[in-house]
N, C-alpha and C positions, 0 to 999 in steps of 0.2 A: 481670163479677165485681163483686160488691158486698162491700166491706169493712165492718166495723162502724164506727159513727160515730167512736169514739175512735181507731181505726186511721187513718181518713181524716183526722181533725183533726191527729193527730201527723205524718202524712206531709205535709200542707199546711204545717204550721208548720216542719218541717225543710227543706222545699223553699224556703219563704220566707226562712228564715235563710240558706241557702246562696246563694240568688239576691241577697240583700242585699249580698253582697260584689262583685257586678258593678257596672260603672260605669253610672250614677252610684250610688255607695255609698248605701244606704238605711237603714243602722244605724250612723250616725256619732255621733249625739248622744243625750242622755237623752230629748229629745222624740221622736226616732225610736224609741227603745226603748219609750216610753209608747204610741206608735201601734201597735207590734208587740203589746204586751200588750192593747191594746184589741181588736185583731183576733184574737188568740190568748190568751184569758184563762186563764192558769195559776192553779190554786189553790195554796195553801201559801205558804211563805216567799217573799216578793218584797222584796229590799233596795232595788231601784230606784236603784242608785247606779252610779258609774263602774266600780267593780270588777266588778259583776254584768254590766254592759254589755260590758266587756272580756272576761269569761269566755265570754259568748255569741259574741262576735266570734271569739275563739280557737277555739271549737268548730266553726265553719263548715267548715274544710278536712276535719276528721274526718267530719262529717256527709256532705259531698260524696262522700268516698271510700266511705262505707257505702252511700249511696243508689245510686251508679253501679256498684258492684262486681258482677261476675258472681255467680250464685247461690251457688256453693260459697264463694267469697271473702266474699260478703255474710254468710253464716252464720258465718264466722270473725270478722268484725267484730262481729257481734251477740254471739257468745260472749265475745269479749274485753271488750266493754263490760259485759256482765252479770257477768263474773268480777271486775271491778274495782269494781263498785258495792256500796253498802251496801243490799242488797235487804231489803225489808220488805213483801212483796206482801199486798194486801188489796183486797177489793171495797168500793167506795164509791159513794155517790149524793150529789150536791151541785149547787147552783146550777142546778137544773132539768134536770140531766143524769142519765139513768137509770143503773143499775148498770154500773160499768166497773172496770177494774183499775188500781190505782196500785201500781207495783212498788217504789217507794222512798218513804221517809217524807217528809211535807210540809215538814219543817224542813231537808232536805238542800238544797244550793245549786241554784239554778234550772238552771244549765248541766248539772249531773248529772241532774236530772229530765228535761230535754229530751233528753239523750243516751239515757237509758233508755226514755223513751216512744217515741223513734224506733226503738230496738232492738226493743221490744215490737211496734211496728207492722210492722217488717221481718220479724218471725217470721211474721206472717200472709202477707206478700208471698212469703217463701221457701216456706212450706208450700203455698201455692196456685200456686206457680211463675208469679208475675205480675210478675217484675222488669222486664219490658219496658214496664211502665206508667210507669217512671221513666227518662227519657232526657235527652240534651242537646237543647236547642231546635233545631228544624230550620232556623232562620235561619242562614245561613252566617257571619254577622257576630256571632253571639250565642253565649255559652258558658253561659248560664243553664240551669237544669233545667226540664224540662216534666214535669208530673205528669198522667197521663191516667187519670181516674177515670170516663170515659164508658163506656157499655155497648158502643158500637161501635168503641172504640179509635181514635177519630178525632183526638184532640188531639195536635198535633205541635209546637206553639209554646209558649213560656213565658208569653206575655202577648198581649193584644189588639194591642199595638203591633207586635210581631213578626208576628202573623197578618196585620194590615192591611198592613204594609210588603211582605210577600211576595205578598199578593193583588193589590196595586197593581202590583208589578213583573211578576207573571204577566199581568195585564191589559194592561199596556203592551207586553209582549213579543208577546202575541197580536195587538194592534192594529198593531204594527210589521210583522208578517208579512202582515197583510191588505192 
């Protein structure tokens, strides 16, 4: 399944935000926030202050619930987010990115824009019945989210660290049997 670029970027951003709450915390400081914005450059209003950082941190549990919900419940989360937002949908092209949809005005708070971009991305996930592409990391010691955008649905871990840890453990288990 290939999602549009803006859908994939919104999903990556939401998963990164959710995973930033896992130990070690990766969205604790304004420097962490600046790094997030460097990786996920949002257009529009960016206050880049402690209040905006706190709003993003507060949004993480809601995003986690949305992303991990079963399909019908995911639709309820999406509808709830859309109902409470100040929607102003329009097609835009900016910063070298081709036409895509912005559902809320650029001057709205960043946390609201992240929530609605995630909701819009999840509309594509729901409509294509691809919710299984978002899961909890297959590492037994990890609670982070894994986002599988691969064609063959092979991604099971949230990061290369978890992938490598499990590959080494499997290798050692095979060696111990031999």
